[in-house]
C-alpha positions as a Markdown table, in Angstrom:
| # | Residue | x | y | z |
|---|---|---|---|---|
| 1 | Met | 0.0 | 0.0 | 0.0 |
| 2 | Lys | 2.9 | 2.5 | 0.8 |
| 3 | Lys | 4.5 | 1.7 | -2.3 |
| 4 | Ser | 0.9 | 2.3 | -4.3 |
| 5 | Arg | 0.5 | 5.6 | -2.6 |
| 6 | Lys | 4.3 | 7.0 | -3.2 |
| 7 | Ile | 3.7 | 5.7 | -7.2 |
| 8 | Met | 0.1 | 7.7 | -7.1 |
| 9 | Asn | 1.8 | 10.8 | -5.8 |
| 10 | Glu | 4.6 | 10.7 | -8.4 |
| 11 | Met | 2.0 | 10.3 | -11.1 |
| 12 | Gly | -0.1 | 13.2 | -9.5 |
| 13 | Phe | -2.8 | 11.6 | -8.0 |
| 14 | Val | -5.1 | 14.3 | -5.8 |
| 15 | Thr | -6.3 | 12.2 | -2.7 |
| 16 | Leu | -9.5 | 13.6 | -0.7 |
| 17 | Met | -8.6 | 13.1 | 2.8 |
| 18 | Gly | -12.2 | 14.4 | 3.7 |
| 19 | Tyr | -13.9 | 11.7 | 1.7 |
| 20 | Asn | -16.7 | 10.1 | 3.6 |
| 21 | Lys | -19.3 | 7.5 | 2.1 |
| 22 | Val | -22.9 | 8.1 | 2.2 |
| 23 | Gly | -24.1 | 4.6 | 2.7 |
| 24 | Asp | -23.3 | 0.7 | 2.3 |
| 25 | Asn | -24.2 | 0.4 | -1.0 |
| 26 | Ser | -21.7 | 3.2 | -2.4 |
| 27 | Ala | -18.5 | 1.7 | -4.2 |
| 28 | Pro | -15.3 | 2.8 | -2.5 |
| 29 | Asn | -13.5 | 4.0 | -5.4 |
| 30 | Leu | -14.4 | 4.9 | -9.2 |
| 31 | Ser | -12.0 | 2.1 | -10.3 |
| 32 | Pro | -9.9 | -0.2 | -8.6 |
| 33 | Ile | -6.4 | 1.2 | -7.9 |
| 34 | Leu | -5.2 | -0.9 | -5.0 |
| 35 | Ala | -2.4 | -3.2 | -5.4 |
| 36 | Glu | -3.8 | -6.1 | -3.2 |
| 37 | Pro | -7.1 | -7.8 | -3.8 |
| 38 | Phe | -9.9 | -6.9 | -1.7 |
| 39 | Lys | -11.1 | -9.5 | 1.1 |
| 40 | Glu | -14.0 | -9.7 | 3.5 |
| 41 | Asn | -12.6 | -9.8 | 7.1 |
| 42 | Glu | -15.7 | -9.7 | 9.6 |
| 43 | Glu | -13.3 | -9.4 | 12.6 |
| 44 | Tyr | -11.4 | -6.6 | 11.0 |
| 45 | Asp | -14.7 | -4.9 | 10.0 |
| 46 | Lys | -15.8 | -4.9 | 13.7 |
| 47 | Thr | -12.6 | -3.0 | 14.7 |
| 48 | Phe | -12.3 | 0.7 | 15.2 |
| 49 | Gly | -10.0 | 1.0 | 12.3 |
| 50 | Gly | -12.4 | -1.2 | 9.9 |
| 51 | Arg | -15.3 | 0.5 | 11.2 |
| 52 | Ile | -13.5 | 3.9 | 10.0 |
| 53 | Glu | -12.3 | 2.5 | 7.2 |
| 54 | Glu | -15.3 | 1.4 | 5.7 |
| 55 | Arg | -16.9 | 4.7 | 5.9 |
| 56 | Gln | -13.6 | 6.8 | 4.6 |
| 57 | Pro | -12.3 | 4.7 | 1.7 |
| 58 | Met | -9.5 | 6.0 | 0.0 |
| 59 | Met | -10.8 | 8.3 | -3.0 |
| 60 | Ser | -7.9 | 9.6 | -5.3 |
| 61 | Ile | -8.1 | 11.4 | -8.8 |
| 62 | Leu | -5.7 | 11.5 | -11.6 |
| 63 | Leu | -6.3 | 14.3 | -14.0 |
| 64 | Pro | -4.7 | 14.8 | -17.5 |
| 65 | Arg | -1.3 | 17.0 | -17.2 |
| 66 | Glu | -3.1 | 19.5 | -19.5 |
| 67 | Phe | -6.1 | 20.0 | -17.2 |
| 68 | Lys | -4.2 | 22.1 | -14.9 |
| 69 | Val | -3.2 | 24.6 | -17.5 |
| 70 | His | -6.6 | 24.7 | -19.6 |
| 71 | His | -8.8 | 25.0 | -16.1 |
| 72 | Pro | -6.0 | 26.5 | -13.4 |
| 73 | Thr | -8.9 | 28.2 | -11.3 |
| 74 | Ala | -10.6 | 24.5 | -11.1 |
| 75 | Tyr | -7.4 | 23.0 | -10.2 |
| 76 | Asp | -6.7 | 25.1 | -7.6 |
| 77 | His | -10.4 | 24.4 | -6.1 |
| 78 | Leu | -9.6 | 21.0 | -6.3 |
| 79 | Leu | -6.6 | 20.9 | -4.3 |
| 80 | Ser | -8.0 | 23.3 | -1.7 |
| 81 | Asn | -10.7 | 20.8 | -1.4 |
| 82 | Val | -8.6 | 18.0 | -0.4 |
| 83 | His | -8.8 | 18.4 | 3.6 |
| 84 | Arg | -12.6 | 19.3 | 3.1 |
| 85 | Leu | -15.8 | 17.0 | 3.9 |
| 86 | Thr | -16.8 | 15.7 | 0.5 |
| 87 | Ser | -18.8 | 12.5 | -0.3 |
| 88 | Asn | -20.3 | 10.5 | -3.4 |
| 89 | Val | -22.9 | 13.2 | -4.0 |
| 90 | Asp | -19.8 | 15.7 | -5.0 |
| 91 | Ile | -18.0 | 13.2 | -6.9 |
| 92 | His | -21.2 | 13.0 | -9.3 |
| 93 | Glu | -21.3 | 16.6 | -9.5 |
| 94 | Thr | -17.4 | 16.8 | -10.6 |
| 95 | Leu | -17.9 | 14.1 | -13.1 |
| 96 | Leu | -20.9 | 16.0 | -14.6 |
| 97 | Asp | -18.6 | 19.0 | -14.7 |
| 98 | Ile | -16.2 | 17.0 | -16.9 |
| 99 | Ile | -18.8 | 15.4 | -18.9 |
| 100 | Asp | -20.9 | 18.8 | -19.7 |
| 101 | Asn | -17.6 | 20.9 | -19.7 |
| 102 | Arg | -19.0 | 23.5 | -16.9 |
| 103 | Met | -15.6 | 24.6 | -15.7 |
| 104 | Gly | -16.5 | 28.3 | -15.0 |
| 105 | Lys | -19.9 | 28.2 | -16.1 |
| 106 | Asn | -23.0 | 28.2 | -14.0 |
| 107 | Arg | -24.3 | 25.1 | -12.7 |
| 108 | Pro | -27.9 | 23.6 | -12.3 |
| 109 | Glu | -28.2 | 23.1 | -8.4 |
| 110 | Gly | -27.6 | 19.4 | -6.9 |
| 111 | Arg | -27.2 | 17.9 | -4.0 |
| 112 | Gly | -23.5 | 17.8 | -4.1 |
| 113 | Ile | -20.9 | 20.5 | -4.8 |
| 114 | Ser | -18.3 | 19.8 | -7.7 |
| 115 | Leu | -14.7 | 19.4 | -6.3 |
| 116 | Phe | -13.9 | 22.0 | -9.0 |
| 117 | Thr | -15.6 | 24.8 | -7.0 |
| 118 | Pro | -15.1 | 25.9 | -3.4 |
| 119 | Ile | -16.4 | 23.5 | -0.6 |
| 120 | Pro | -17.1 | 25.4 | 2.7 |
| 121 | Thr | -15.2 | 24.6 | 5.8 |
| 122 | Ser | -17.8 | 24.8 | 7.7 |
| 123 | Arg | -19.9 | 21.9 | 5.8 |
| 124 | Ser | -21.6 | 19.2 | 7.8 |
| 125 | Cys | -22.4 | 15.6 | 7.2 |
| 126 | Phe | -26.0 | 16.8 | 6.6 |
| 127 | Asp | -24.7 | 19.4 | 4.2 |
| 128 | Ala | -23.0 | 16.6 | 2.3 |
| 129 | Trp | -25.8 | 14.3 | 2.5 |
| 130 | Ile | -23.9 | 11.6 | 5.0 |
| 131 | Pro | -26.4 | 9.9 | 7.5 |
| 132 | Lys | -25.2 | 9.7 | 10.9 |
| 133 | Asn | -24.5 | 6.2 | 11.0 |
| 134 | Phe | -21.7 | 6.8 | 8.2 |
| 135 | Cys | -20.9 | 10.4 | 9.5 |
| 136 | Leu | -17.0 | 10.3 | 10.7 |
| 137 | Cys | -17.9 | 14.0 | 12.4 |
| 138 | Gln | -16.5 | 13.8 | 16.2 |
| 139 | Tyr | -18.5 | 14.4 | 19.2 |
| 140 | Asn | -17.1 | 15.3 | 22.8 |
| 141 | Ala | -16.4 | 12.6 | 25.2 |
| 142 | Thr | -19.1 | 12.7 | 28.2 |
| 143 | Glu | -17.6 | 12.5 | 31.6 |
| 144 | Glu | -18.8 | 8.9 | 32.0 |
| 145 | Asp | -16.9 | 8.0 | 28.9 |
| 146 | Lys | -14.0 | 9.5 | 30.2 |
| 147 | Ser | -14.5 | 7.6 | 33.4 |
| 148 | Asn | -11.5 | 4.9 | 32.3 |
| 149 | Tyr | -9.4 | 7.6 | 30.6 |
| 150 | His | -6.0 | 8.7 | 31.9 |
| 151 | His | -4.1 | 11.2 | 29.8 |
| 152 | Ser | -0.2 | 10.6 | 29.4 |
| 153 | Leu | 1.5 | 13.6 | 28.1 |
| 154 | Ser | 4.6 | 11.5 | 27.8 |
| 155 | Ala | 2.6 | 8.8 | 25.9 |
| 156 | Phe | 1.4 | 11.6 | 23.5 |
| 157 | Leu | 5.0 | 13.5 | 22.7 |
| 158 | Ser | 6.7 | 10.4 | 21.9 |
| 159 | Pro | 5.0 | 9.5 | 18.6 |
| 160 | Leu | 4.6 | 13.3 | 17.7 |
| 161 | Arg | 8.2 | 13.8 | 18.3 |
| 162 | Asp | 8.9 | 10.9 | 16.0 |
| 163 | Leu | 6.4 | 12.4 | 13.1 |
| 164 | Leu | 8.0 | 16.1 | 13.4 |
| 165 | Leu | 11.6 | 14.6 | 12.7 |
| 166 | Ser | 10.3 | 14.0 | 9.4 |
| 167 | Tyr | 10.1 | 17.6 | 8.8 |
| 168 | Pro | 13.4 | 18.9 | 8.2 |
| 169 | Cys | 12.7 | 22.6 | 8.7 |
| 170 | Leu | 11.5 | 22.0 | 12.2 |
| 171 | Asn | 13.6 | 22.1 | 15.0 |
| 172 | Val | 11.9 | 19.3 | 17.5 |
| 173 | Asp | 13.7 | 20.1 | 20.6 |
| 174 | Thr | 11.8 | 22.9 | 21.2 |
| 175 | Leu | 8.3 | 21.3 | 20.9 |
| 176 | His | 5.9 | 22.2 | 23.7 |
| 177 | Cys | 2.3 | 21.1 | 23.9 |
| 178 | Asn | -0.1 | 22.1 | 26.3 |
| 179 | Val | -1.6 | 20.1 | 29.4 |
| 180 | Asn | -4.7 | 20.8 | 28.6 |
| 181 | Tyr | -6.7 | 18.5 | 25.9 |
| 182 | Ser | -10.0 | 17.8 | 24.5 |
| 183 | Leu | -11.2 | 14.3 | 24.1 |
| 184 | His | -13.8 | 13.0 | 21.0 |
| 185 | His | -15.0 | 10.0 | 19.7 |
| 186 | Ser | -17.4 | 9.2 | 16.8 |
| 187 | His | -21.0 | 8.7 | 16.9 |
| 188 | Lys | -22.5 | 5.5 | 18.8 |
| 189 | Ser | -24.1 | 4.3 | 15.3 |
| 190 | Val | -20.7 | 4.2 | 13.6 |
| 191 | Arg | -18.8 | 2.8 | 16.9 |
| 192 | Thr | -21.0 | -0.5 | 16.8 |
| 193 | Gly | -20.8 | -0.7 | 12.6 |
| 194 | Met | -24.7 | 0.3 | 11.9 |
| 195 | Arg | -25.0 | 0.3 | 8.2 |
| 196 | Asp | -28.7 | 0.9 | 8.5 |
| 197 | Lys | -31.1 | 2.5 | 11.0 |
| 198 | Arg | -33.1 | -0.5 | 11.9 |
| 199 | Asn | -33.6 | -0.6 | 15.5 |
| 200 | Trp | -32.2 | 2.6 | 15.8 |
| 201 | Thr | -34.0 | 3.8 | 19.1 |
| 202 | Ala | -33.1 | 0.5 | 20.8 |
| 203 | Lys | -29.5 | 0.3 | 20.0 |
| 204 | Met | -29.2 | 4.2 | 21.0 |
| 205 | Ala | -30.3 | 3.2 | 24.3 |
| 206 | Glu | -27.3 | 0.5 | 24.9 |
| 207 | Arg | -24.7 | 1.7 | 27.0 |
| 208 | Ile | -21.6 | 0.9 | 24.5 |
| 209 | Ser | -18.3 | 2.4 | 26.2 |
| 210 | Pro | -15.7 | 3.8 | 23.3 |
| 211 | Lys | -12.8 | 1.6 | 22.6 |
| 212 | Gly | -10.9 | 4.7 | 21.4 |
| 213 | Phe | -10.8 | 8.1 | 21.4 |
| 214 | Phe | -9.5 | 11.2 | 19.1 |
| 215 | Thr | -7.6 | 13.9 | 21.3 |
| 216 | Glu | -7.1 | 17.5 | 20.2 |
| 217 | Thr | -4.1 | 19.4 | 21.8 |
| 218 | Ser | -2.3 | 22.7 | 20.8 |
| 219 | Cys | 1.6 | 23.0 | 20.5 |
| 220 | Thr | 4.2 | 25.3 | 19.7 |
| 221 | Ile | 7.7 | 24.8 | 17.7 |
| 222 | Arg | 10.2 | 26.6 | 16.1 |
| 223 | Ser | 11.8 | 26.4 | 12.7 |
| 224 | Leu | 15.3 | 26.1 | 12.3 |
| 225 | Arg | 15.2 | 29.7 | 11.3 |
| 226 | Asn | 13.5 | 30.2 | 15.0 |
| 227 | Leu | 10.2 | 31.2 | 13.7 |
| 228 | Pro | 7.5 | 30.4 | 16.2 |
| 229 | Leu | 4.9 | 28.2 | 14.9 |
| 230 | Ser | 1.3 | 27.3 | 17.0 |
| 231 | Leu | 0.2 | 23.9 | 15.9 |
| 232 | Leu | -3.1 | 21.9 | 16.3 |
| 233 | Val | -2.7 | 18.3 | 16.6 |
| 234 | Arg | -5.0 | 15.4 | 16.6 |
| 235 | Ser | -4.0 | 12.0 | 17.9 |
| 236 | Arg | -5.9 | 8.4 | 18.1 |
| 237 | Val | -5.6 | 6.9 | 21.5 |
| 238 | Asp | -7.2 | 3.8 | 23.1 |
| 239 | Ser | -9.9 | 4.1 | 26.1 |
| 240 | Asn | -7.3 | 4.1 | 28.8 |
| 241 | Gly | -5.0 | 6.7 | 27.3 |
| 242 | His | -1.9 | 4.4 | 27.2 |
| 243 | Ser | -1.1 | 4.2 | 23.6 |
| 244 | His | -1.1 | 7.4 | 21.0 |
| 245 | Ser | -0.7 | 7.6 | 17.3 |
| 246 | Ile | -0.8 | 10.4 | 15.2 |
| 247 | Pro | -2.8 | 9.4 | 12.0 |
| 248 | Phe | -2.9 | 13.1 | 10.4 |
| 249 | Pro | -0.1 | 15.7 | 9.9 |
| 250 | Pro | -0.5 | 18.5 | 12.7 |
| 251 | Met | -2.1 | 22.0 | 11.1 |
| 252 | Ile | -0.4 | 25.2 | 11.6 |
| 253 | Ile | -2.9 | 27.8 | 13.4 |
| 254 | Asn | -0.3 | 30.4 | 13.2 |
| 255 | Ala | 3.1 | 31.0 | 11.9 |
| 256 | Asp | 5.5 | 33.9 | 11.8 |
| 257 | Gly | 7.7 | 35.0 | 8.7 |
| 258 | Asp | 6.9 | 34.9 | 5.1 |
| 259 | Cys | 6.2 | 31.1 | 5.1 |
| 260 | Gly | 3.3 | 31.5 | 7.4 |
| 261 | Thr | 1.0 | 33.3 | 4.9 |
| 262 | Ile | 0.5 | 33.4 | 0.9 |
| 263 | Lys | 3.5 | 34.7 | -0.6 |
| 264 | Val | 5.1 | 35.3 | -3.8 |
| 265 | Phe | 8.7 | 35.9 | -4.4 |
| 266 | Ile | 11.4 | 35.4 | -7.2 |
| 267 | Leu | 14.1 | 32.9 | -7.3 |
| 268 | Ile | 16.7 | 33.9 | -10.1 |
| 269 | Ser | 14.2 | 33.6 | -13.1 |
| 270 | Leu | 11.8 | 31.2 | -11.1 |
| 271 | Ile | 8.6 | 32.6 | -9.4 |
| 272 | Ile | 7.2 | 30.6 | -6.6 |
| 273 | Ile | 3.9 | 30.9 | -5.2 |
| 274 | Ile | 3.6 | 29.8 | -1.6 |
| 275 | His | 0.2 | 28.9 | -0.4 |
| 276 | His | 0.4 | 27.9 | 3.4 |
| 277 | Gln | -2.0 | 25.1 | 4.4 |
| 278 | Asn | 0.1 | 22.6 | 6.3 |
| 279 | Leu | 3.7 | 21.8 | 7.4 |
| 280 | Asp | 4.7 | 20.3 | 4.2 |
| 281 | Thr | 3.8 | 23.6 | 2.3 |
| 282 | Phe | 5.7 | 25.2 | 5.1 |
| 283 | Cys | 8.8 | 23.3 | 4.9 |
| 284 | Thr | 8.7 | 23.5 | 1.2 |
| 285 | Cys | 8.8 | 27.3 | 1.6 |
| 286 | Glu | 11.0 | 27.3 | 4.4 |
| 287 | Gly | 13.7 | 25.2 | 2.1 |
| 288 | Ala | 13.0 | 27.6 | -1.1 |
| 289 | Tyr | 14.1 | 30.5 | 1.1 |
| 290 | Asp | 17.1 | 28.7 | 2.7 |
| 291 | Leu | 18.1 | 28.0 | -1.0 |
| 292 | His | 17.4 | 31.3 | -2.0 |
| 293 | Ser | 19.7 | 32.8 | 1.0 |
| 294 | Lys | 22.4 | 30.3 | -0.1 |
| 295 | Ile | 22.3 | 31.4 | -3.7 |
| 296 | Glu | 22.6 | 35.1 | -2.5 |
| 297 | Ser | 25.4 | 34.8 | -0.4 |
| 298 | Ala | 27.2 | 32.8 | -3.5 |
| 299 | Leu | 26.3 | 35.7 | -5.4 |
| 300 | Asp | 27.8 | 38.1 | -3.0 |
């Protein structure tokens, strides 16, 4: 799977990180692109990871190279929608855009929103036509849910430091995380793997303890140029709080310096447009500035 993703990235696939299926009868992908055959695994389907994977399969799109040249605005919108909540109905609208050549034109109102147009950051599962038993939006954990949970800052910091070491522009020794955190989990119907709403009332009345949570913590760190960054970090943790993993790269809340905002600068004859969204783009920008400084020093 890692090799498949690497090849896909090299080919220019755009992967929708916020893609959420709308139901059990919706195909995970438009076409089979995974290297290994799909096998039914009832035991895995009952696990936390299996139920999340069932509702959020990988959805990737590969467009012709000429597309970004002929439709630059539509392509920019597609990239900006990568981390937005999307569903099958949006794929439908996107395909209609391609079939009917609707890029840059007025579109009839449909259930979904084309990926070639801006998708609101405030979008809910209701807006995206995703039923509650398939919606992966997170709910605040109740005091009863948290009764057996004991937060360990060291258990949280260990995988976070390992992840941040993969970003060459950061000084991991300056990492500091807030002791305060918030705890979330998915809806009970998702945690129990409900594929339809039969016996909904009775099942919702049952007491089912979460097997895991997502934590949300704010952290600060400095770049190698000593610029401060504020990060929002989400981790996946077991119900006791003993084992954390960081499934998503931390997002930058605020960052000082030129790479913390949208900038355009010229490097010799190359114009580089930096649109800061996450740590990857920030480090790309920092690396470009570092190269720019080295070239200026060499020219001096």
